C-alpha positions, 0 to 999 in steps of 0.5 A: 094298530092305529094310534090316533094323536089328534089334538083336543082343540083344533087350534093345536092341529099342525094342519089347521092353517093350510086347511079350510078351517084356517079361515076360522076364528079362535072361538069358532075353532073351539066350537068345532073342537067341541063337536068334532069326532076323530075316527081311525081307519086302516089301509083299504077301509072305506071312510064313506060310501058313494050314495051314503048320506053326507053327515059332515065335513072330513078333515084329514089329520093323518094319512092318504085317501083316494076319492073315487066314483063308480061309473054306470058301467061299474068301473072305478074312477079316481077323482083325486088323492088327498093328504094331511090338511085336506078336506073332503065331502064339502061338495056333497054337503053343499048340494044337500044330498048324499055323497057323490063319491067314495073315500078309501084309506090308502094308508092308515088314516086319522080323520076328524068329522065336523058335523053338518050342522056345525059346518053350516053354522060356520058358513052362516056366521063366518064370511071368510070361511064361506069365501074360502069354501067358494074358492075351494069349490071353484078350484075343484071345478077348474081341476075337473075341467083340466082333467077332462081337457087333458084326457081328450087331447094330451098324449098318453106319455104326458098324462102318465107323467102328470099322474106320477107327479101327482103321486109324488106330491101326495106321498113325498116325505116332508122336506126335512125328512131323512128319506126325502130325495134331494133330486126333485121329481119334476126334473126327471118327469119334465125331461121324460115328457119332452119329445125325444129325437128319433133314433136316426137323429140321435145316431146320425151314422147308424143308418149308413152303418146298418144299425 
């Protein structure tokens, strides 16, 4: 059973400063709070379908979500993973059409939906919010270009290591959590990616001894 614990006012949300809404003023956050709707989803539930009408901006308050796309051959491709403080659905809103991707809960989730009319009101009234949105769009475009480049030229070993690192960054516990590992994942992942010496170089006498 999901028990939502969403503050009535967005100003009291612990994730607001790290999200797109961190660019909003006090009055604007109050305005958003009056129109937002928080929704709870169990693990595996679909938050929005690919091809459905873009109704608003989704702000992740609790949980982890995958954003994916079904290709022409029917295969699912994971576009990105999102966590608390992230927003999804903004690109489709800007395009003025339907959602070009689907969003599915990877864990029990609580998300806040900002209606599309309120979203566009913020763009028109708050230049800082509009600039933050443009930076977010540019960042997403850059990440997509990097994925295309890495998918074409990087070896499988390195791509797998980067995927594991992405999962670690999304699912790792908070720094002060008792379950947080004191050993940084980047240490072993980077050492795992580096090319290893062939057996003959690691054991110079193995060839002569018939190993």
